[in-house]
MIPANU-231171 format. One record per residue (C-alpha): residue in one letter; x, y, z. Coordinates in pm, 1 decimal, decimal comma. Example, Ala and Ser with C-alpha at 12.3 -4.5 7.8 and 13.67 -1.06 7.14 Angstrom:
// MIPANU-231171
<atom r="a" xx="1230,0" yy="-450,0" zz="780,0"/>
<atom r="s" xx="1367,0" yy="-106,0" zz="714,0"/>
// end
This chain:
// MIPANU-231171
<atom r="m" xx="-1419,5" yy="5376,5" zz="-19251,1"/>
<atom r="t" xx="-1436,5" yy="5660,6" zz="-19499,9"/>
<atom r="e" xx="-1502,0" yy="6002,6" zz="-19350,8"/>
<atom r="t" xx="-1653,5" yy="6303,1" zz="-19528,1"/>
<atom r="p" xx="-1646,0" yy="6557,6" zz="-19245,1"/>
<atom r="q" xx="-1793,6" yy="6830,6" zz="-19461,4"/>
<atom r="a" xx="-2130,5" yy="6709,4" zz="-19332,2"/>
<atom r="t" xx="-2297,1" yy="6986,1" zz="-19129,8"/>
<atom r="l" xx="-2627,4" yy="7043,2" zz="-18954,0"/>
<atom r="s" xx="-2756,2" yy="7185,6" zz="-19282,5"/>
<atom r="n" xx="-2670,3" yy="6890,6" zz="-19505,7"/>
<atom r="w" xx="-2620,8" yy="6575,3" zz="-19295,1"/>
<atom r="r" xx="-2935,5" yy="6403,7" zz="-19424,8"/>
<atom r="k" xx="-2864,6" yy="6484,4" zz="-19791,2"/>
<atom r="a" xx="-2654,6" yy="6278,7" zz="-20031,8"/>
<atom r="p" xx="-2359,8" yy="6242,6" zz="-20043,1"/>
<atom r="h" xx="-2311,6" yy="6381,2" zz="-19691,5"/>
<atom r="n" xx="-2560,1" yy="6136,1" zz="-19535,9"/>
<atom r="t" xx="-2322,4" yy="5843,9" zz="-19595,0"/>
<atom r="w" xx="-2104,6" yy="5986,6" zz="-19318,9"/>
<atom r="g" xx="-2372,7" yy="6181,0" zz="-19133,4"/>
<atom r="f" xx="-2595,6" yy="5882,3" zz="-19052,6"/>
<atom r="s" xx="-2315,2" yy="5709,8" zz="-18861,9"/>
<atom r="h" xx="-2178,5" yy="6023,1" zz="-18692,3"/>
<atom r="v" xx="-2496,4" yy="6182,2" zz="-18562,7"/>
<atom r="d" xx="-2342,0" yy="6266,0" zz="-18226,0"/>
<atom r="r" xx="-2095,0" yy="6500,6" zz="-18397,5"/>
<atom r="l" xx="-2381,5" yy="6703,7" zz="-18539,3"/>
<atom r="v" xx="-2673,4" yy="6680,6" zz="-18297,2"/>
<atom r="k" xx="-2693,9" yy="6666,9" zz="-17917,5"/>
<atom r="t" xx="-2743,6" yy="6309,8" zz="-17793,7"/>
<atom r="d" xx="-2797,7" yy="6113,5" zz="-17474,3"/>
<atom r="t" xx="-2631,4" yy="5776,2" zz="-17424,1"/>
<atom r="i" xx="-2823,2" yy="5448,7" zz="-17402,2"/>
<atom r="k" xx="-2580,9" yy="5244,3" zz="-17196,9"/>
<atom r="a" xx="-2485,3" yy="4886,5" zz="-17267,5"/>
<atom r="g" xx="-2412,0" yy="4662,7" zz="-16971,8"/>
<atom r="m" xx="-2087,3" yy="4495,5" zz="-16875,4"/>
<atom r="q" xx="-2176,6" yy="4176,4" zz="-17062,7"/>
<atom r="s" xx="-2341,0" yy="4138,2" zz="-17400,6"/>
<atom r="a" xx="-2550,1" yy="3848,5" zz="-17524,3"/>
<atom r="p" xx="-2321,9" yy="3691,1" zz="-17786,4"/>
<atom r="l" xx="-2443,9" yy="3641,2" zz="-18139,9"/>
<atom r="s" xx="-2300,3" yy="3319,7" zz="-18274,9"/>
<atom r="h" xx="-2232,4" yy="3246,5" zz="-18640,8"/>
<atom r="g" xx="-2403,8" yy="2981,1" zz="-18847,1"/>
<atom r="p" xx="-2349,2" yy="2856,1" zz="-19203,8"/>
<atom r="d" xx="-2326,0" yy="3151,5" zz="-19442,2"/>
<atom r="l" xx="-2613,3" yy="3223,3" zz="-19675,8"/>
<atom r="d" xx="-2485,4" yy="3278,3" zz="-20030,3"/>
<atom r="l" xx="-2636,8" yy="3615,4" zz="-20121,1"/>
<atom r="d" xx="-2514,5" yy="3573,1" zz="-20478,3"/>
<atom r="a" xx="-2726,7" yy="3259,9" zz="-20517,7"/>
<atom r="i" xx="-3061,4" yy="3398,8" zz="-20397,7"/>
<atom r="r" xx="-3255,9" yy="3581,4" zz="-20665,7"/>
<atom r="l" xx="-3532,7" yy="3835,9" zz="-20635,3"/>
<atom r="s" xx="-3850,7" yy="3836,7" zz="-20840,7"/>
<atom r="s" xx="-3674,5" yy="4085,6" zz="-21072,0"/>
<atom r="g" xx="-3392,8" yy="3838,3" zz="-21140,6"/>
<atom r="q" xx="-3134,2" yy="4037,0" zz="-20943,8"/>
<atom r="t" xx="-2931,7" yy="3856,6" zz="-20684,1"/>
<atom r="v" xx="-2958,7" yy="3973,6" zz="-20323,9"/>
<atom r="s" xx="-2600,6" yy="4101,7" zz="-20346,3"/>
<atom r="e" xx="-2682,2" yy="4306,6" zz="-20654,1"/>
<atom r="a" xx="-2994,1" yy="4447,4" zz="-20488,5"/>
<atom r="l" xx="-2798,9" yy="4545,4" zz="-20178,3"/>
<atom r="d" xx="-2545,6" yy="4726,6" zz="-20396,4"/>
<atom r="a" xx="-2830,1" yy="4910,3" zz="-20569,5"/>
<atom r="s" xx="-3007,7" yy="5019,8" zz="-20250,5"/>
<atom r="f" xx="-2746,4" yy="5235,0" zz="-20072,9"/>
<atom r="t" xx="-2673,3" yy="4971,5" zz="-19808,8"/>
<atom r="d" xx="-2464,1" yy="5080,7" zz="-19509,0"/>
<atom r="g" xx="-2512,5" yy="4760,7" zz="-19312,1"/>
<atom r="f" xx="-2697,8" yy="4432,6" zz="-19360,4"/>
<atom r="m" xx="-2733,8" yy="4133,2" zz="-19129,4"/>
<atom r="i" xx="-2937,7" yy="3814,3" zz="-19134,5"/>
<atom r="l" xx="-2997,7" yy="3601,2" zz="-18827,5"/>
<atom r="r" xx="-3131,6" yy="3250,1" zz="-18885,7"/>
<atom r="e" xx="-3254,9" yy="3093,5" zz="-18563,5"/>
<atom r="g" xx="-3045,0" yy="3351,2" zz="-18381,1"/>
<atom r="e" xx="-2717,8" yy="3286,6" zz="-18566,0"/>
<atom r="i" xx="-2551,1" yy="3533,9" zz="-18801,7"/>
<atom r="v" xx="-2560,1" yy="3388,5" zz="-19152,6"/>
<atom r="a" xx="-2486,2" yy="3710,0" zz="-19345,0"/>
<atom r="e" xx="-2318,0" yy="4037,9" zz="-19247,8"/>
<atom r="r" xx="-2184,7" yy="4322,9" zz="-19458,6"/>
<atom r="y" xx="-2091,9" yy="4689,5" zz="-19417,6"/>
<atom r="g" xx="-2056,7" yy="4989,2" zz="-19643,9"/>
<atom r="p" xx="-1761,2" yy="5232,7" zz="-19655,3"/>
<atom r="a" xx="-1873,6" yy="5457,6" zz="-19365,1"/>
<atom r="l" xx="-1994,0" yy="5197,5" zz="-19115,0"/>
<atom r="d" xx="-1835,4" yy="4923,1" zz="-18910,4"/>
<atom r="a" xx="-1956,1" yy="4675,3" zz="-18649,6"/>
<atom r="d" xx="-1893,6" yy="4910,7" zz="-18354,4"/>
<atom r="t" xx="-2044,7" yy="5234,7" zz="-18487,5"/>
<atom r="p" xx="-2405,1" yy="5338,0" zz="-18415,9"/>
<atom r="h" xx="-2612,1" yy="5436,1" zz="-18720,3"/>
<atom r="i" xx="-2934,2" yy="5634,5" zz="-18700,4"/>
<atom r="v" xx="-3243,6" yy="5419,2" zz="-18752,9"/>
<atom r="f" xx="-3494,1" yy="5702,8" zz="-18804,9"/>
<atom r="s" xx="-3852,6" yy="5577,2" zz="-18762,7"/>
<atom r="v" xx="-3746,4" yy="5232,9" zz="-18648,1"/>
<atom r="s" xx="-3706,2" yy="5439,5" zz="-18329,0"/>
<atom r="k" xx="-4086,3" yy="5450,2" zz="-18307,8"/>
<atom r="s" xx="-4106,9" yy="5072,4" zz="-18294,4"/>
<atom r="i" xx="-3827,7" yy="5046,3" zz="-18037,4"/>
<atom r="t" xx="-3995,7" yy="5307,1" zz="-17816,6"/>
<atom r="a" xx="-4333,9" yy="5136,4" zz="-17836,5"/>
<atom r="t" xx="-4175,1" yy="4799,8" zz="-17759,0"/>
<atom r="v" xx="-4025,2" yy="4921,1" zz="-17432,5"/>
<atom r="a" xx="-4361,2" yy="5080,0" zz="-17344,5"/>
<atom r="g" xx="-4477,7" yy="4725,7" zz="-17273,9"/>
<atom r="v" xx="-4242,9" yy="4705,4" zz="-16976,6"/>
<atom r="l" xx="-4401,8" yy="5015,2" zz="-16821,0"/>
<atom r="v" xx="-4745,6" yy="4861,1" zz="-16878,0"/>
<atom r="e" xx="-4638,9" yy="4545,0" zz="-16695,3"/>
<atom r="r" xx="-4492,1" yy="4753,9" zz="-16412,5"/>
<atom r="g" xx="-4826,5" yy="4929,8" zz="-16368,0"/>
<atom r="e" xx="-4678,4" yy="5268,7" zz="-16458,6"/>
<atom r="l" xx="-4857,9" yy="5305,5" zz="-16791,2"/>
<atom r="d" xx="-5219,8" yy="5240,7" zz="-16892,7"/>
<atom r="v" xx="-5262,3" yy="5269,6" zz="-17267,8"/>
<atom r="d" xx="-5638,5" yy="5313,7" zz="-17239,2"/>
<atom r="l" xx="-5607,6" yy="5633,0" zz="-17035,7"/>
<atom r="p" xx="-5627,2" yy="5974,9" zz="-17200,3"/>
<atom r="v" xx="-5298,0" yy="6130,3" zz="-17305,1"/>
<atom r="i" xx="-5374,3" yy="6426,2" zz="-17078,9"/>
<atom r="h" xx="-5371,1" yy="6194,7" zz="-16776,3"/>
<atom r="y" xx="-4992,3" yy="6193,3" zz="-16824,0"/>
<atom r="l" xx="-4948,1" yy="6522,3" zz="-17010,6"/>
<atom r="p" xx="-5208,4" yy="6773,8" zz="-16892,5"/>
<atom r="e" xx="-5010,4" yy="7034,6" zz="-17088,0"/>
<atom r="l" xx="-5168,6" yy="6895,5" zz="-17405,7"/>
<atom r="a" xx="-5527,9" yy="6979,2" zz="-17315,0"/>
<atom r="g" xx="-5678,3" yy="7178,0" zz="-17599,6"/>
<atom r="t" xx="-5445,5" yy="7022,4" zz="-17861,1"/>
<atom r="a" xx="-5503,8" yy="6730,0" zz="-18097,2"/>
<atom r="y" xx="-5408,6" yy="6504,7" zz="-17805,6"/>
<atom r="g" xx="-5659,5" yy="6658,5" zz="-17566,3"/>
<atom r="d" xx="-5929,0" yy="6394,7" zz="-17623,1"/>
<atom r="c" xx="-5736,4" yy="6088,3" zz="-17744,7"/>
<atom r="t" xx="-5588,4" yy="5793,1" zz="-17558,1"/>
<atom r="v" xx="-5236,5" yy="5656,9" zz="-17539,5"/>
<atom r="r" xx="-5356,6" yy="5366,5" zz="-17755,4"/>
<atom r="h" xx="-5448,6" yy="5610,5" zz="-18033,3"/>
<atom r="v" xx="-5095,6" yy="5750,8" zz="-18013,9"/>
<atom r="l" xx="-4943,3" yy="5401,3" zz="-18024,5"/>
<atom r="d" xx="-5143,8" yy="5299,9" zz="-18330,4"/>
<atom r="m" xx="-5115,9" yy="5627,8" zz="-18528,0"/>
<atom r="t" xx="-5491,9" yy="5680,8" zz="-18522,7"/>
<atom r="v" xx="-5493,8" yy="6030,1" zz="-18372,4"/>
<atom r="a" xx="-5719,0" yy="6266,6" zz="-18569,8"/>
<atom r="i" xx="-5459,9" yy="6539,0" zz="-18621,1"/>
<atom r="e" xx="-5358,6" yy="6801,5" zz="-18875,1"/>
<atom r="f" xx="-5004,9" yy="6734,4" zz="-18993,2"/>
<atom r="n" xx="-4857,3" yy="6673,0" zz="-19337,6"/>
<atom r="e" xx="-4560,5" yy="6433,5" zz="-19325,4"/>
<atom r="d" xx="-4392,2" yy="6571,0" zz="-19638,5"/>
<atom r="y" xx="-4017,1" yy="6535,9" zz="-19594,6"/>
<atom r="l" xx="-3925,1" yy="6738,0" zz="-19903,4"/>
<atom r="d" xx="-4133,7" yy="7054,9" zz="-19857,0"/>
<atom r="p" xx="-3891,0" yy="7323,7" zz="-19732,8"/>
<atom r="k" xx="-4179,2" yy="7529,5" zz="-19596,3"/>
<atom r="g" xx="-4400,8" yy="7249,8" zz="-19468,8"/>
<atom r="d" xx="-4485,3" yy="7101,5" zz="-19131,0"/>
<atom r="v" xx="-4182,4" yy="6871,1" zz="-19124,8"/>
<atom r="s" xx="-3938,2" yy="7155,2" zz="-19187,1"/>
<atom r="r" xx="-4075,8" yy="7349,8" zz="-18890,5"/>
<atom r="y" xx="-4062,3" yy="7029,3" zz="-18685,4"/>
<atom r="r" xx="-3693,2" yy="6973,7" zz="-18768,2"/>
<atom r="v" xx="-3599,2" yy="7318,4" zz="-18638,4"/>
<atom r="a" xx="-3781,5" yy="7240,2" zz="-18312,8"/>
<atom r="m" xx="-3590,2" yy="6913,7" zz="-18266,4"/>
<atom r="d" xx="-3255,5" yy="7085,5" zz="-18345,0"/>
<atom r="w" xx="-3195,8" yy="6867,8" zz="-18650,0"/>
<atom r="d" xx="-3186,9" yy="7174,0" zz="-18877,5"/>
<atom r="p" xx="-3061,7" yy="7527,4" zz="-18824,2"/>
<atom r="e" xx="-3305,4" yy="7814,1" zz="-18844,2"/>
<atom r="g" xx="-3389,9" yy="7899,1" zz="-19202,7"/>
<atom r="n" xx="-3740,4" yy="7907,8" zz="-19341,5"/>
<atom r="f" xx="-3855,7" yy="7877,1" zz="-18979,4"/>
<atom r="a" xx="-3728,3" yy="8045,4" zz="-18665,7"/>
<atom r="y" xx="-3672,0" yy="7844,9" zz="-18347,9"/>
<atom r="e" xx="-3984,9" yy="7872,4" zz="-18132,9"/>
<atom r="g" xx="-3912,0" yy="7609,4" zz="-17869,4"/>
<atom r="g" xx="-3821,6" yy="7241,5" zz="-17854,2"/>
<atom r="l" xx="-4007,6" yy="6921,3" zz="-17933,6"/>
<atom r="h" xx="-4249,1" yy="6946,0" zz="-17642,9"/>
<atom r="a" xx="-4343,4" yy="7301,4" zz="-17735,9"/>
<atom r="f" xx="-4394,5" yy="7184,7" zz="-18093,9"/>
<atom r="i" xx="-4618,0" yy="6894,7" zz="-17988,4"/>
<atom r="a" xx="-4833,0" yy="7141,0" zz="-17795,6"/>
<atom r="t" xx="-4909,3" yy="7322,2" zz="-18124,8"/>
<atom r="m" xx="-5069,6" yy="7016,4" zz="-18288,3"/>
<atom r="r" xx="-5425,3" yy="7087,4" zz="-18399,5"/>
<atom r="r" xx="-5722,1" yy="6849,9" zz="-18393,9"/>
<atom r="g" xx="-5813,1" yy="6702,2" zz="-18731,7"/>
<atom r="e" xx="-6146,5" yy="6593,2" zz="-18869,8"/>
<atom r="g" xx="-6312,7" yy="6266,0" zz="-18774,8"/>
<atom r="a" xx="-6293,5" yy="6044,4" zz="-18470,8"/>
<atom r="h" xx="-5974,2" yy="5925,2" zz="-18305,4"/>
<atom r="g" xx="-5920,7" yy="5557,9" zz="-18382,7"/>
<atom r="d" xx="-6095,6" yy="5563,2" zz="-18719,1"/>
<atom r="k" xx="-5805,9" yy="5609,0" zz="-18959,7"/>
<atom r="f" xx="-5433,7" yy="5538,6" zz="-18973,3"/>
<atom r="h" xx="-5256,1" yy="5870,8" zz="-19025,3"/>
<atom r="y" xx="-4876,9" yy="5864,7" zz="-19014,7"/>
<atom r="v" xx="-4761,5" yy="6157,8" zz="-18801,4"/>
<atom r="s" xx="-4413,1" yy="6144,5" zz="-18649,5"/>
<atom r="p" xx="-4482,9" yy="6391,9" zz="-18363,9"/>
<atom r="n" xx="-4722,9" yy="6129,2" zz="-18223,1"/>
<atom r="s" xx="-4419,0" yy="5915,9" zz="-18145,1"/>
<atom r="d" xx="-4233,4" yy="6201,5" zz="-17978,3"/>
<atom r="a" xx="-4546,7" yy="6249,1" zz="-17768,7"/>
<atom r="l" xx="-4525,9" yy="5878,3" zz="-17680,8"/>
<atom r="g" xx="-4171,2" yy="5918,6" zz="-17554,7"/>
<atom r="w" xx="-4276,8" yy="6216,7" zz="-17346,2"/>
<atom r="i" xx="-4562,1" yy="6006,7" zz="-17201,4"/>
<atom r="l" xx="-4320,5" yy="5726,0" zz="-17110,4"/>
<atom r="e" xx="-4087,8" yy="5968,7" zz="-16938,7"/>
<atom r="r" xx="-4371,1" yy="6122,2" zz="-16739,5"/>
<atom r="a" xx="-4516,1" yy="5780,5" zz="-16647,3"/>
<atom r="s" xx="-4182,4" yy="5634,9" zz="-16533,1"/>
<atom r="g" xx="-4005,8" yy="5939,5" zz="-16396,8"/>
<atom r="l" xx="-3700,3" yy="5848,5" zz="-16608,1"/>
<atom r="s" xx="-3540,1" yy="6003,3" zz="-16914,1"/>
<atom r="m" xx="-3590,0" yy="5815,8" zz="-17240,6"/>
<atom r="a" xx="-3221,5" yy="5719,9" zz="-17250,9"/>
<atom r="d" xx="-3254,1" yy="5571,5" zz="-16902,1"/>
<atom r="i" xx="-3575,2" yy="5386,2" zz="-16995,1"/>
<atom r="l" xx="-3403,0" yy="5227,5" zz="-17294,1"/>
<atom r="t" xx="-3090,3" yy="5151,3" zz="-17089,0"/>
<atom r="r" xx="-3273,7" yy="4995,7" zz="-16795,6"/>
<atom r="y" xx="-3548,8" yy="4805,4" zz="-16975,3"/>
<atom r="l" xx="-3403,2" yy="4713,2" zz="-17314,7"/>
<atom r="w" xx="-3033,4" yy="4770,2" zz="-17385,6"/>
<atom r="q" xx="-2889,5" yy="4607,4" zz="-17074,3"/>
<atom r="p" xx="-3146,4" yy="4327,7" zz="-17029,3"/>
<atom r="m" xx="-3116,0" yy="4218,0" zz="-17393,7"/>
<atom r="g" xx="-2733,8" yy="4217,4" zz="-17372,0"/>
<atom r="a" xx="-2656,9" yy="4497,3" zz="-17617,6"/>
<atom r="g" xx="-2295,6" yy="4496,5" zz="-17725,6"/>
<atom r="t" xx="-2248,3" yy="4872,2" zz="-17767,9"/>
<atom r="d" xx="-2385,9" yy="5194,4" zz="-17623,6"/>
<atom r="g" xx="-2667,4" yy="5342,3" zz="-17827,5"/>
<atom r="l" xx="-2762,7" yy="5707,3" zz="-17870,1"/>
<atom r="i" xx="-3081,2" yy="5909,1" zz="-17887,0"/>
<atom r="t" xx="-3093,1" yy="6266,2" zz="-18012,7"/>
<atom r="v" xx="-3233,4" yy="6530,7" zz="-17780,5"/>
<atom r="d" xx="-3317,8" yy="6893,5" zz="-17836,5"/>
<atom r="r" xx="-3147,0" yy="7174,8" zz="-17648,3"/>
<atom r="q" xx="-3411,3" yy="7143,7" zz="-17375,5"/>
<atom r="g" xx="-3364,8" yy="6768,4" zz="-17337,4"/>
<atom r="g" xx="-3668,2" yy="6655,4" zz="-17537,5"/>
<atom r="a" xx="-3596,3" yy="6306,6" zz="-17671,6"/>
<atom r="r" xx="-3654,1" yy="6234,8" zz="-18041,2"/>
<atom r="t" xx="-3829,7" yy="5901,5" zz="-17992,6"/>
<atom r="a" xx="-3987,7" yy="5932,8" zz="-18336,8"/>
<atom r="g" xx="-3657,7" yy="5902,3" zz="-18518,7"/>
<atom r="g" xx="-3343,5" yy="5975,1" zz="-18319,0"/>
<atom r="i" xx="-3221,4" yy="5636,9" zz="-18192,9"/>
<atom r="c" xx="-2878,4" yy="5530,0" zz="-18319,2"/>
<atom r="t" xx="-2750,6" yy="5175,3" zz="-18277,5"/>
<atom r="t" xx="-2507,4" yy="4926,5" zz="-18422,2"/>
<atom r="l" xx="-2619,6" yy="4674,7" zz="-18680,7"/>
<atom r="s" xx="-2583,3" yy="4383,1" zz="-18439,5"/>
<atom r="d" xx="-2780,1" yy="4553,0" zz="-18160,4"/>
<atom r="l" xx="-3055,2" yy="4633,5" zz="-18408,7"/>
<atom r="a" xx="-3056,2" yy="4262,9" zz="-18496,4"/>
<atom r="r" xx="-3081,4" yy="4179,2" zz="-18125,5"/>
<atom r="i" xx="-3397,1" yy="4391,8" zz="-18105,3"/>
<atom r="g" xx="-3548,8" yy="4213,5" zz="-18404,6"/>
<atom r="e" xx="-3456,0" yy="3874,6" zz="-18262,6"/>
<atom r="l" xx="-3607,8" yy="3974,1" zz="-17928,8"/>
<atom r="m" xx="-3933,3" yy="4038,1" zz="-18112,9"/>
<atom r="r" xx="-3912,2" yy="3707,2" zz="-18300,7"/>
<atom r="l" xx="-3870,5" yy="3525,0" zz="-17970,5"/>
<atom r="k" xx="-4170,0" yy="3698,9" zz="-17810,9"/>
<atom r="g" xx="-3962,1" yy="3920,4" zz="-17584,8"/>
<atom r="r" xx="-3713,7" yy="3661,5" zz="-17457,5"/>
<atom r="v" xx="-3334,3" yy="3659,6" zz="-17452,5"/>
<atom r="g" xx="-3212,2" yy="3320,3" zz="-17335,2"/>
<atom r="d" xx="-3404,6" yy="3242,5" zz="-17019,3"/>
<atom r="r" xx="-3491,9" yy="3607,1" zz="-16950,4"/>
<atom r="q" xx="-3825,6" yy="3766,1" zz="-17042,8"/>
<atom r="v" xx="-3712,9" yy="4119,4" zz="-17135,3"/>
<atom r="i" xx="-4036,5" yy="4246,8" zz="-17292,6"/>
<atom r="p" xx="-4367,1" yy="4098,3" zz="-17170,2"/>
<atom r="q" xx="-4491,2" yy="3831,2" zz="-17409,4"/>
<atom r="t" xx="-4844,6" yy="3962,5" zz="-17372,7"/>
<atom r="w" xx="-4726,3" yy="4294,2" zz="-17518,1"/>
<atom r="i" xx="-4554,7" yy="4126,1" zz="-17814,6"/>
<atom r="d" xx="-4860,4" yy="3905,2" zz="-17872,1"/>
<atom r="d" xx="-5079,7" yy="4213,7" zz="-17878,7"/>
<atom r="i" xx="-4852,5" yy="4376,4" zz="-18136,8"/>
<atom r="l" xx="-4864,7" yy="4071,3" zz="-18361,6"/>
<atom r="e" xx="-5229,1" yy="3978,9" zz="-18311,5"/>
<atom r="g" xx="-5407,5" yy="4294,3" zz="-18190,9"/>
<atom r="g" xx="-5563,3" yy="4581,8" zz="-18377,5"/>
<atom r="d" xx="-5769,6" yy="4555,0" zz="-18692,4"/>
<atom r="h" xx="-5741,9" yy="4619,1" zz="-19063,6"/>
<atom r="g" xx="-6000,2" yy="4896,6" zz="-19086,3"/>
<atom r="p" xx="-5787,2" yy="5196,3" zz="-18982,2"/>
<atom r="w" xx="-5508,4" yy="5085,7" zz="-19217,5"/>
<atom r="a" xx="-5747,1" yy="5043,0" zz="-19509,5"/>
<atom r="r" xx="-5881,8" yy="5394,1" zz="-19448,3"/>
<atom r="g" xx="-5533,2" yy="5537,0" zz="-19398,7"/>
<atom r="d" xx="-5262,3" yy="5700,5" zz="-19603,9"/>
<atom r="m" xx="-5006,3" yy="5422,3" zz="-19664,3"/>
<atom r="t" xx="-5191,7" yy="5152,1" zz="-19855,0"/>
<atom r="d" xx="-4943,3" yy="5198,1" zz="-20139,8"/>
<atom r="l" xx="-4684,1" yy="5036,9" zz="-19912,8"/>
<atom r="f" xx="-4901,2" yy="4746,4" zz="-19798,4"/>
<atom r="a" xx="-5241,4" yy="4699,7" zz="-19961,1"/>
<atom r="s" xx="-5363,4" yy="4505,6" zz="-19658,7"/>
<atom r="a" xx="-5201,6" yy="4531,5" zz="-19315,8"/>
<atom r="r" xx="-5236,2" yy="4626,8" zz="-18951,4"/>
<atom r="y" xx="-5030,5" yy="4879,4" zz="-18757,4"/>
<atom r="r" xx="-5003,9" yy="4806,2" zz="-18389,7"/>
<atom r="s" xx="-4784,7" yy="4981,8" zz="-18134,9"/>
<atom r="k" xx="-4562,1" yy="5125,8" zz="-18410,5"/>
<atom r="w" xx="-4500,5" yy="4790,5" zz="-18585,9"/>
<atom r="y" xx="-4622,8" yy="4702,1" zz="-18936,6"/>
<atom r="i" xx="-4798,3" yy="4367,9" zz="-18977,7"/>
<atom r="p" xx="-4858,3" yy="4310,4" zz="-19351,4"/>
<atom r="d" xx="-5076,7" yy="4029,5" zz="-19479,8"/>
<atom r="q" xx="-4868,8" yy="3917,4" zz="-19779,8"/>
<atom r="v" xx="-4638,8" yy="3665,4" zz="-19607,5"/>
<atom r="p" xx="-4780,0" yy="3469,9" zz="-19312,0"/>
<atom r="g" xx="-4629,3" yy="3588,2" zz="-18984,9"/>
<atom r="e" xx="-4406,5" yy="3863,5" zz="-19122,3"/>
<atom r="f" xx="-4376,5" yy="4196,7" zz="-18943,1"/>
<atom r="c" xx="-4139,7" yy="4490,2" zz="-18966,4"/>
<atom r="a" xx="-4021,6" yy="4829,0" zz="-18848,9"/>
<atom r="i" xx="-3935,5" yy="5088,0" zz="-19113,0"/>
<atom r="g" xx="-3736,3" yy="5410,7" zz="-19108,7"/>
<atom r="i" xx="-3685,5" yy="5668,4" zz="-19381,7"/>
<atom r="h" xx="-3371,9" yy="5655,7" zz="-19596,9"/>
<atom r="g" xx="-3390,4" yy="5273,8" zz="-19588,5"/>
<atom r="q" xx="-3373,9" yy="5151,7" zz="-19227,3"/>
<atom r="w" xx="-3544,3" yy="4817,7" zz="-19157,8"/>
<atom r="i" xx="-3609,2" yy="4543,4" zz="-18910,0"/>
<atom r="y" xx="-3784,1" yy="4257,6" zz="-19090,7"/>
<atom r="v" xx="-3889,5" yy="3939,0" zz="-18912,6"/>
<atom r="d" xx="-4014,4" yy="3619,1" zz="-19076,7"/>
<atom r="p" xx="-4089,5" yy="3385,0" zz="-18784,2"/>
<atom r="v" xx="-4193,6" yy="3096,1" zz="-19009,1"/>
<atom r="a" xx="-3849,2" yy="3096,4" zz="-19170,5"/>
<atom r="g" xx="-3676,4" yy="3170,0" zz="-18838,4"/>
<atom r="l" xx="-3531,9" yy="3491,7" zz="-18983,8"/>
<atom r="t" xx="-3448,3" yy="3832,4" zz="-18845,0"/>
<atom r="i" xx="-3309,8" yy="4070,0" zz="-19108,7"/>
<atom r="v" xx="-3185,7" yy="4423,6" zz="-19047,1"/>
<atom r="k" xx="-3073,3" yy="4684,2" zz="-19296,1"/>
<atom r="l" xx="-2915,0" yy="5026,2" zz="-19248,5"/>
<atom r="s" xx="-2898,2" yy="5254,5" zz="-19550,1"/>
<atom r="c" xx="-2821,7" yy="5601,1" zz="-19681,9"/>
<atom r="q" xx="-3091,1" yy="5634,6" zz="-19946,6"/>
<atom r="p" xx="-3082,0" yy="5986,7" zz="-20094,2"/>
<atom r="i" xx="-3461,4" yy="6031,7" zz="-20087,3"/>
<atom r="p" xx="-3628,8" yy="5990,8" zz="-19747,1"/>
<atom r="a" xx="-3935,2" yy="5801,8" zz="-19872,0"/>
<atom r="d" xx="-3863,5" yy="5611,6" zz="-20194,1"/>
<atom r="d" xx="-4145,6" yy="5379,6" zz="-20303,0"/>
<atom r="d" xx="-3927,5" yy="5192,1" zz="-20552,1"/>
<atom r="l" xx="-3657,6" yy="5121,2" zz="-20293,7"/>
<atom r="d" xx="-3919,3" yy="5019,3" zz="-20036,7"/>
<atom r="a" xx="-4044,0" yy="4764,2" zz="-20287,8"/>
<atom r="l" xx="-3687,9" yy="4648,6" zz="-20361,0"/>
<atom r="n" xx="-3605,0" yy="4606,8" zz="-19992,6"/>
<atom r="l" xx="-3920,8" yy="4405,7" zz="-19933,0"/>
<atom r="d" xx="-3831,0" yy="4189,5" zz="-20231,2"/>
<atom r="i" xx="-3486,5" yy="4129,4" zz="-20077,7"/>
<atom r="f" xx="-3632,4" yy="4021,3" zz="-19744,4"/>
<atom r="r" xx="-3913,3" yy="3809,9" zz="-19886,1"/>
<atom r="s" xx="-3688,4" yy="3639,7" zz="-20140,8"/>
<atom r="i" xx="-3448,4" yy="3538,9" zz="-19864,3"/>
<atom r="g" xx="-3740,2" yy="3406,4" zz="-19660,4"/>
<atom r="k" xx="-3874,3" yy="3210,1" zz="-19956,5"/>
<atom r="d" xx="-3532,1" yy="3060,1" zz="-20023,0"/>
<atom r="v" xx="-3481,0" yy="2959,5" zz="-19659,1"/>
<atom r="r" xx="-3827,4" yy="2805,7" zz="-19627,1"/>
<atom r="a" xx="-3766,0" yy="2600,4" zz="-19943,2"/>
<atom r="r" xx="-3448,3" yy="2439,4" zz="-19806,9"/>
// end
């Protein structure tokens, strides 16, 4: 692997430093370990897909599109077998890479285990678990509103504004040094500053990352475990992860469940495959099928249509931190900034994962290109 150790807390998410920074997060930010078990669930290999032979709607081959989209790692599972795998210069098969907001989807997936255990009721008010948030935006919403990003809250998710809400948020999570904002407390203190927005909870999809950090805090309070232990006990070890994962934490131990999970490419693929198989790994039900079914079939289109991301998917649902677009029957995905993806096409039997170092956090053109990659592969496989 190529190292560029000039990456620092000030520049690790900016090109070119992010190429190294995204796969060496634990050298820059405090992390807790998500522990793999003694035995992993092996991923077998199937016949290779020729990525030079599959063309996108633009005419590019998949290989050309991967080269053009800052790919750090790319893997395709077809019916659970690896049929394509590639790595960039700063990543290998054993190194965890940050998945940014795919962390939201992973966190919400494991929430289903706590529901089944009777430790979490998503219809209860947030303040049932976190009475500290009375009087905030979360004071009169439910856990379900948090899961589905339908909290009526004031927050502008602008990643590039150096004096905006996100910049203040990054200082609180210890992802940035003090600069335009002084440190005023960790993630939990920051969440407690969230103000109520206009309208009713549940009416509109509004993408706000602190909601997902609040979810992690709720899960910790409901279970009595740290987030790293929740992920270890209920996901990493039961699914047979091959490598320890990481989750960033602030100096007070607040877990960054909105964007701080780091995992290897193959373990990310295991999570996607787990979702494709309705929560099962072999003969073991790791995540309750009822929870997966609710993700894929629950919710409605209204909040999305009234929300702030219809440029990404004109028609879709967002349920428990997973995107369910309407364009390709059955498809669903998890998306993180800078080009992190889990994409599942159950009809084609495909799980596709991509790790990237895109220079711009939210790049509409690259989102469209990545979707074209995934959908073109699915179309090719279904036509065989």
